[in-house]
N, C-alpha and C positions, 0 to 999 in steps of 0.2 A: 700296164706293167707295174709291179710293186716297186716302191722305193728301195734303194740299196740299204743293207744293214751289215753289221759286223758280227763275226762269229769267233768263238774260242774253241779250239780243238784240244782236247785233253788226251795226250799220247802217253802210253806206258810201256816200258820194256819189261816183258814177263820174266826175263832172266834175273833181274835184280830189283825190280819194282820202281826203277827211276821213272819219274813223271815230269813232263813239261807241258805247259799250256802254250799253244801257238795261237796268236791273234791274227785274224785275216779280215780284210775289209772289202767292201765293194759288191756284196751280193745284192741284186741278182747277178747271175753269171753273164758272160759276154753273149750268151744265147738269149738274153732277155727274160729268163725264167727265174723264179725264186730258187733258193738253195736246192741243190740236188745232191743226194748222198752218193750217187753213182761213182763219182771220181774217187771217193774214199772207200767205197765198198767193193767195186769191181774195176775201176779205172786205174790210172797210173799211181794214185796215192794209196792203193790197197796193198802194194808190194813193200816188203820190209826194206828193200834197197832204197826206196824213196822216203819211206817213213823214218828210217834211221837218220837221214840227212836233216829232216825237220826236228827230230828229237835231240840230236847231238850237235847239229850245225858244225859238223867236222867231217870232212871227206875221209879222214883216216879211220873213222868209226863206222863207215858205211858197211852195211850187212849185204850178203849176197841176196839174190832174188829168192823170194819165198813168201809165205804168209804165216802169221801166228806169233812171231816173236815180238813185234811192235803192234800193240792193240790200241783201239780208240775206246777210252772209257765213256766219252760222250763228246758231242759237238753241241754247243749252246749258242743260241741267239742272244747276243749281249744285252740288248735293250729290254728284253722281256724275261730272260732266264729259261725260255722254252728249250727243251732238249729236242734237237732236230734229228739226231742219229746217235746210236750207241751200238757197240758190238757185245754180244753175250759171250763171255769167256769163262 
């Protein structure tokens, strides 16, 4: 199993261009695997309702369910700068 590593997730609101970088620690996941983009691309974090909470950290700014308003410009492995995931928008 690979040692854990930190990632930075670059989130952007396509309506106004607001960007926030979310730092996350502890990869590999609880499943013992290296980083998987699934949670961000198709899982719970792919929905605007969840991404808006990361982006704004404010329940009052939570968006309804859907996709495409909050996008991931990139997810970067902090220690190497390697881009692990990005969405083409």
